[in-house]
MIKERO-454721 format. One line per 8 residues: their letters; for each residue y, x, z of C-alpha. Coordinates in Angstrom, 3 decimals, decimal comma. Layout:
BEGIN
a = Y/X/Z ~ ...
% end
This chain:
BEGIN
magkaaap = 44,080/-18,016/-11,265 ~ 40,956/-15,943/-10,305 ~ 40,458/-12,996/-12,747 ~ 42,949/-11,473/-14,925 ~ 43,086/-13,373/-18,783 ~ 41,894/-9,869/-20,429 ~ 38,720/-9,623/-18,559 ~ 35,813/-11,107/-20,232
gtavllvt = 32,807/-13,075/-18,088 ~ 32,814/-14,457/-14,901 ~ 33,713/-12,728/-11,823 ~ 31,520/-12,485/-9,081 ~ 31,685/-11,366/-5,505 ~ 28,978/-10,528/-3,404 ~ 29,456/-9,630/0,632 ~ 26,710/-9,036/3,291
anvgslfd = 27,701/-9,175/7,023 ~ 26,272/-9,010/10,305 ~ 29,082/-10,344/12,440 ~ 27,370/-10,548/15,777 ~ 30,500/-8,384/17,074 ~ 32,386/-11,592/16,037 ~ 31,336/-14,108/18,119 ~ 30,938/-11,835/21,546
dpenlqkn = 34,340/-11,398/20,821 ~ 36,096/-13,734/18,948 ~ 39,442/-13,650/20,038 ~ 39,998/-9,639/19,181 ~ 37,743/-9,089/16,469 ~ 37,728/-12,477/14,594 ~ 41,403/-12,043/12,710 ~ 41,366/-8,834/11,793
wlrefyqv = 37,969/-9,420/10,341 ~ 39,175/-12,344/8,228 ~ 42,428/-10,921/7,059 ~ 40,267/-7,555/5,693 ~ 37,516/-10,282/4,251 ~ 40,390/-12,229/2,374 ~ 42,066/-8,867/1,012 ~ 39,182/-7,991/-0,791
vhthrphf = 38,652/-12,189/-2,340 ~ 42,095/-11,340/-2,783 ~ 41,832/-8,175/-4,742 ~ 38,889/-8,546/-7,304 ~ 39,694/-12,282/-7,889 ~ 36,075/-13,850/-7,968 ~ 35,315/-16,780/-10,067 ~ 31,864/-17,190/-7,950
lalhcqef = 31,528/-15,890/-4,527 ~ 28,615/-15,251/-2,071 ~ 28,922/-14,262/1,669 ~ 25,507/-14,046/3,688 ~ 25,749/-13,098/7,400 ~ 23,273/-12,185/9,844 ~ 23,582/-12,587/13,596 ~ 25,521/-15,251/13,032
ggknyeas = 26,544/-17,135/16,479 ~ 26,024/-13,546/17,820 ~ 23,638/-13,008/21,031 ~ 24,365/-15,780/23,336 ~ 24,479/-18,338/20,561 ~ 24,732/-21,243/22,305 ~ 27,436/-20,575/24,397 ~ 29,191/-19,039/20,795
mshvdkfv = 28,979/-22,691/19,186 ~ 32,375/-23,996/19,444 ~ 33,650/-19,968/17,580 ~ 31,183/-20,833/14,855 ~ 32,638/-24,217/14,431 ~ 35,993/-22,715/14,472 ~ 34,924/-19,457/11,856 ~ 33,294/-22,163/9,408
kellssda = 36,286/-24,106/9,464 ~ 39,070/-21,381/9,191 ~ 36,759/-20,393/6,166 ~ 36,469/-23,410/4,400 ~ 40,279/-24,397/4,760 ~ 42,026/-21,032/4,827 ~ 45,473/-20,544/2,581 ~ 43,312/-17,785/1,344
mkeynrar = 40,442/-19,710/-0,061 ~ 42,465/-22,804/-1,275 ~ 41,771/-22,395/-4,952 ~ 37,585/-23,070/-4,296 ~ 37,318/-26,495/-3,973 ~ 33,671/-25,954/-4,433 ~ 31,425/-24,510/-1,466 ~ 28,339/-24,522/0,453
vyldenyk = 27,303/-23,625/3,604 ~ 23,888/-23,218/4,842 ~ 23,901/-22,107/8,571 ~ 20,850/-21,857/10,932 ~ 21,823/-22,850/13,961 ~ 18,618/-24,369/15,202 ~ 18,258/-21,380/17,983 ~ 15,949/-23,781/20,459
sqehftal = 13,003/-23,035/17,820 ~ 11,419/-19,570/18,267 ~ 9,364/-20,476/15,088 ~ 12,434/-20,627/13,095 ~ 15,590/-19,218/14,035 ~ 16,595/-16,535/11,504 ~ 20,612/-16,831/12,852 ~ 21,491/-16,650/9,269
gsfyflhe = 24,036/-17,892/7,160 ~ 25,133/-18,008/3,964 ~ 28,308/-19,001/2,303 ~ 28,853/-20,256/-1,477 ~ 32,426/-20,649/-2,569 ~ 33,711/-21,538/-6,716 ~ 36,904/-21,415/-7,926 ~ 38,575/-24,115/-9,711
slkniyqf = 38,359/-22,413/-13,144 ~ 34,998/-22,445/-12,749 ~ 33,227/-24,859/-15,184 ~ 29,210/-25,963/-14,992 ~ 27,821/-24,743/-11,869 ~ 24,456/-25,688/-11,023 ~ 22,042/-24,936/-8,077 ~ 18,816/-25,229/-7,809
dfkakkyk = 16,853/-27,967/-6,272 ~ 13,301/-26,340/-5,467 ~ 11,713/-29,423/-4,152 ~ 12,749/-31,599/-7,486 ~ 12,475/-28,042/-9,321 ~ 15,246/-28,697/-11,061 ~ 19,578/-27,662/-11,646 ~ 21,337/-29,797/-9,748
rvtgkeiy = 25,769/-29,265/-10,577 ~ 27,912/-28,581/-7,525 ~ 30,451/-30,570/-6,520 ~ 32,744/-31,080/-2,945 ~ 32,019/-28,689/-0,475 ~ 29,085/-29,392/2,374 ~ 28,110/-27,913/5,105 ~ 23,842/-27,363/6,073
sdtlestp = 23,131/-26,502/9,313 ~ 20,208/-27,177/12,190 ~ 17,186/-27,477/10,803 ~ 17,197/-25,992/6,880 ~ 13,751/-26,153/6,830 ~ 14,180/-29,815/5,412 ~ 16,996/-28,856/2,837 ~ 15,618/-28,403/-0,687
mlekekfp = 18,431/-26,392/-2,191 ~ 17,072/-23,149/-0,296 ~ 13,645/-21,501/0,927 ~ 14,361/-19,988/4,377 ~ 11,276/-18,053/6,565 ~ 11,583/-16,321/9,812 ~ 8,892/-13,375/9,710 ~ 6,002/-13,412/11,199
qdyfpeck = 5,942/-12,246/14,941 ~ 3,254/-10,106/14,173 ~ 5,124/-7,648/11,920 ~ 7,278/-6,802/14,677 ~ 5,393/-7,400/18,139 ~ 7,445/-4,850/20,200 ~ 10,482/-7,566/19,689 ~ 9,412/-10,689/22,001
wsrkgfir = 12,630/-12,591/20,359 ~ 13,571/-11,318/16,773 ~ 15,277/-13,210/15,322 ~ 14,643/-11,867/11,453 ~ 14,258/-13,601/8,278 ~ 15,562/-14,752/4,810 ~ 17,302/-17,399/3,233 ~ 16,630/-17,644/-0,611
trwcvads = 19,375/-19,672/-3,402 ~ 18,984/-19,991/-7,005 ~ 22,418/-20,290/-8,673 ~ 23,012/-20,958/-12,706 ~ 26,472/-19,417/-13,353 ~ 27,594/-18,854/-16,486 ~ 24,726/-19,478/-18,335 ~ 22,689/-16,857/-16,307
afdlvnih = 20,264/-17,712/-13,997 ~ 19,833/-15,615/-10,475 ~ 18,757/-15,867/-6,636 ~ 20,651/-15,035/-3,635 ~ 18,605/-13,819/-1,160 ~ 19,763/-13,250/2,280 ~ 18,068/-10,906/4,938 ~ 17,717/-9,475/8,145
lfhdasnl = 15,470/-6,755/8,555 ~ 13,948/-5,364/11,769 ~ 15,306/-2,791/13,648 ~ 14,627/0,964/15,148 ~ 13,723/-0,664/18,764 ~ 13,977/3,255/20,086 ~ 15,492/6,640/19,228 ~ 12,980/8,458/20,569
vawetsps = 10,010/6,731/18,879 ~ 12,020/6,442/15,516 ~ 12,246/10,447/15,888 ~ 8,431/11,030/16,212 ~ 7,483/10,821/12,676 ~ 8,991/11,205/9,189 ~ 9,400/8,833/7,789 ~ 9,422/7,097/11,471
aysgirhk = 7,190/3,650/12,459 ~ 10,439/1,202/11,766 ~ 10,717/2,202/7,885 ~ 6,668/0,841/7,909 ~ 7,895/-2,539/9,405 ~ 10,475/-2,908/7,142 ~ 8,846/-1,934/4,028 ~ 5,579/-4,619/4,806
algyvldr = 8,834/-7,294/5,764 ~ 10,411/-6,693/2,166 ~ 7,453/-6,536/0,406 ~ 6,360/-9,985/1,653 ~ 10,162/-11,364/0,616 ~ 10,164/-9,528/-2,905 ~ 6,165/-10,931/-3,312 ~ 7,621/-14,514/-2,426
indqrfer = 10,570/-14,776/-4,749 ~ 8,062/-13,642/-7,707 ~ 5,700/-15,881/-7,054 ~ 4,560/-18,594/-9,553 ~ 6,130/-21,370/-7,919 ~ 8,967/-21,428/-10,187 ~ 9,957/-19,681/-13,354 ~ 11,424/-16,169/-12,307
asyfvfgd = 14,869/-15,473/-12,335 ~ 16,840/-11,839/-11,640 ~ 17,744/-12,240/-8,179 ~ 20,429/-10,064/-5,853 ~ 19,222/-9,338/-2,388 ~ 21,935/-8,372/0,152 ~ 21,706/-8,055/3,987 ~ 21,047/-6,316/6,795
fnfrldsk = 17,769/-4,000/5,839 ~ 18,455/-1,859/8,898 ~ 17,398/1,015/6,664 ~ 17,861/4,039/8,383 ~ 17,910/7,838/7,751 ~ 14,887/10,159/8,075 ~ 15,511/10,481/11,847 ~ 13,362/13,362/11,988
avvetlct = 14,884/15,385/8,965 ~ 18,788/14,358/10,490 ~ 18,224/15,705/13,380 ~ 15,978/18,738/12,645 ~ 18,802/19,277/9,879 ~ 21,803/18,684/12,355 ~ 20,332/21,267/14,941 ~ 19,189/23,918/12,789
katmqtvr = 20,299/26,854/15,152 ~ 19,585/24,762/18,446 ~ 16,805/24,559/21,148 ~ 15,575/21,691/22,195 ~ 14,818/20,584/25,742 ~ 12,798/17,365/26,583 ~ 13,032/15,580/29,997 ~ 10,605/13,077/31,078
aadtnevv = 9,996/10,591/33,790 ~ 8,565/11,496/37,375 ~ 7,008/8,977/37,624 ~ 5,082/8,091/34,327 ~ 5,555/11,452/32,909 ~ 6,585/9,507/29,453 ~ 9,635/11,317/27,754 ~ 13,128/9,756/28,028
klifresd = 15,731/12,264/27,257 ~ 15,642/15,610/24,265 ~ 18,746/17,841/24,740 ~ 19,656/20,022/22,045 ~ 21,382/22,828/22,629 ~ 22,987/25,601/20,969 ~ 21,046/29,082/20,934 ~ 24,284/30,783/21,682
ndrkvmlq = 27,833/29,644/22,239 ~ 27,162/28,866/26,200 ~ 24,528/26,899/25,142 ~ 26,690/23,823/24,044 ~ 24,784/20,936/24,105 ~ 24,955/19,413/20,124 ~ 22,831/16,297/20,760 ~ 21,262/14,391/23,180
lekklfdy = 18,870/11,343/22,826 ~ 17,325/8,527/24,243 ~ 15,666/5,249/23,618 ~ 19,237/3,910/22,785 ~ 21,361/6,617/22,350 ~ 22,058/8,845/19,636 ~ 25,394/11,413/21,284 ~ 25,911/14,077/18,142
fnqevfrd = 29,229/15,869/19,057 ~ 31,062/15,893/15,693 ~ 30,715/12,654/14,312 ~ 32,689/14,024/11,352 ~ 29,689/15,042/9,577 ~ 29,239/11,159/8,922 ~ 32,179/10,893/7,822 ~ 33,484/13,572/5,248
nngtalle = 32,911/12,525/2,114 ~ 32,109/9,345/3,219 ~ 28,874/11,224/4,465 ~ 27,456/11,506/1,349 ~ 25,412/15,187/2,040 ~ 23,628/12,554/4,202 ~ 22,358/10,434/1,634 ~ 19,655/12,320/0,919
fdkelsvf = 18,062/11,349/4,307 ~ 18,206/7,362/3,615 ~ 14,662/7,377/1,650 ~ 13,553/4,041/2,763 ~ 14,295/2,241/-1,017 ~ 12,602/4,719/-2,480 ~ 9,248/2,861/-2,002 ~ 11,151/-0,362/-3,920
kdrlceld = 12,249/2,036/-7,034 ~ 11,008/-0,389/-9,408 ~ 11,033/-3,709/-8,096 ~ 15,076/-3,156/-6,500 ~ 17,862/-0,941/-7,855 ~ 21,130/0,151/-6,101 ~ 25,002/1,297/-7,706 ~ 25,578/4,882/-6,396
isfppsyp = 26,728/4,271/-2,664 ~ 30,057/5,823/-2,150 ~ 30,984/4,691/1,140 ~ 30,017/6,183/4,531 ~ 27,235/4,747/7,056 ~ 28,193/1,015/7,715 ~ 26,623/0,861/11,281 ~ 27,176/1,343/14,181
ysedasqg = 30,603/1,339/14,487 ~ 32,874/0,458/17,991 ~ 32,777/-2,328/18,843 ~ 36,228/-1,281/20,782 ~ 39,340/-3,108/18,734 ~ 41,298/0,140/18,878 ~ 38,524/2,116/17,792 ~ 38,277/1,505/13,525
rqymntrc = 36,449/4,665/12,587 ~ 34,750/5,744/15,618 ~ 31,010/5,109/15,470 ~ 29,026/4,054/18,974 ~ 26,514/6,786/20,197 ~ 23,844/4,368/19,910 ~ 22,129/5,124/16,611 ~ 21,993/7,766/14,363
pawcdrvl = 24,849/6,149/11,874 ~ 23,146/4,416/8,672 ~ 23,341/2,292/5,841 ~ 22,058/-0,681/6,976 ~ 24,028/-3,398/4,837 ~ 23,277/-2,819/1,301 ~ 23,298/-5,227/-1,980 ~ 20,377/-4,526/-3,540
mspsakel = 19,301/-6,069/-7,717 ~ 16,271/-6,660/-9,514 ~ 16,274/-4,535/-12,852 ~ 16,843/-7,633/-14,692 ~ 20,051/-8,266/-12,448 ~ 21,524/-4,855/-12,817 ~ 21,196/-5,751/-16,310 ~ 23,670/-8,800/-15,783
ilrsesee = 26,186/-6,911/-14,501 ~ 29,229/-6,324/-17,631 ~ 30,867/-2,987/-17,070 ~ 33,836/-3,030/-19,223 ~ 35,083/-0,166/-21,165 ~ 38,624/-1,094/-20,775 ~ 38,314/-1,294/-17,307 ~ 37,529/1,447/-14,852
kavtydhi = 36,922/-1,283/-11,709 ~ 35,205/-3,624/-13,474 ~ 32,085/-2,939/-11,143 ~ 32,767/-1,774/-7,782 ~ 30,291/-1,061/-4,639 ~ 32,052/-0,312/-1,182 ~ 32,741/-1,261/2,062 ~ 35,309/-3,840/3,989
gpsvcmgd = 37,639/-2,692/6,758 ~ 37,036/1,296/6,560 ~ 40,152/1,628/9,099 ~ 39,383/-1,379/10,872 ~ 37,111/-2,752/13,596 ~ 35,054/-5,348/12,024 ~ 32,643/-5,188/14,834 ~ 29,512/-2,797/14,806
hkpvflaf = 28,814/-3,267/10,850 ~ 31,096/-2,493/8,167 ~ 30,762/-5,075/5,380 ~ 29,363/-4,447/2,578 ~ 30,312/-5,876/-1,344 ~ 29,747/-5,562/-4,685 ~ 32,369/-7,194/-7,143 ~ 31,355/-7,413/-11,324
rvapgagk = 31,384/-9,599/-13,981 ~ 28,918/-11,385/-15,861 ~ 28,891/-12,104/-19,717 ~ 28,494/-15,377/-20,864 ~ 24,686/-16,388/-21,193 ~ 23,286/-12,485/-19,963 ~ 20,765/-14,033/-18,094 ~ 18,971/-16,067/-20,602
pharvhkc = 16,279/-13,382/-21,990 ~ 15,192/-13,322/-18,967 ~ 15,518/-16,967/-16,965 ~ 15,510/-19,153/-20,494 ~ 18,057/-21,172/-18,446 ~ 18,727/-23,124/-21,717 ~ 15,425/-24,961/-21,003 ~ 15,179/-24,896/-16,978
cvvq = 18,691/-25,914/-16,602 ~ 17,624/-29,873/-16,282 ~ 20,903/-31,196/-14,436 ~ 20,995/-34,184/-12,224
% end
């Protein structure tokens, strides 16, 4: 039975996971990943479970197809998920379409005890009762139960082959209507470019894309609903401010290419202490000598440099972060806590929500852990990203003042 009998409301678990690494090394990583994921499901016992995946299928999608099928089958038929008798899976497998492919995968599981669950049909503009287990893949553009878009190429012209975009679904659970948006925003293509200005050039590209998504889900085509946006936002710390803080007492050496005079490396050395190297910065290298600064007290001393969400402070809310940066972890299966020296660690993976969605969350005074915002597998290799989750409860009818569910739930 999901949830404790004494706990009010409907238990919801929202999980976001960039799973690209799992398909590049499935034998070593998928088993551990699934074990940790199932443990979180077992701990929080949700009635409604949403898993948003990015980079589904990994970098070599065509070669990984058999691993994709196995992963999906495992999630749907696992003994750990046997109490979830209804499911919807949406996989963007149309990797041959450069115009549409996003590599996003959205999984939704409904517990057998949960009654009267409806999903919105965007074409018919009405809700439909959810029964059975169904998988949709390949060309999701023709599926009326979701909206999907890949960001235009001119959003990030520096990247010739981008798979960034979003998938939106809408649900009616416990008389509460809300949108769930799976999102993948643009990354930092170069540490050197990110370091040049504060904020970096890449943060502006992410702001543009996220703003587009928020405008899209709040336009006039459909009645407005609360929304949760969770995925890989690729939010980065303010690189210039972080480097200047970490290397306050260091001197900087600039290394240029002999033929182009282009800056290819920055070396920060301690002013004394035999001029020990503190940090080396290249296009895809961020080698800081002391990784513990990103792990001590969950790296919270660095949260002051996590500024990208502030632009959307009136449109998006987030619970307090109390877990270490979720990216970039080592993909070595034996190095569960080690960061890769490729990027400055950052909280890329997040669960964000509209102000009205935050009001949906039921905070029980009798239960300290009624709401949990955390990461999965802190000491286990989960790939280069640690999944992040939000567990909470929705009070019956909590969404009615916002979404007027009693009016819009025309059920087929």
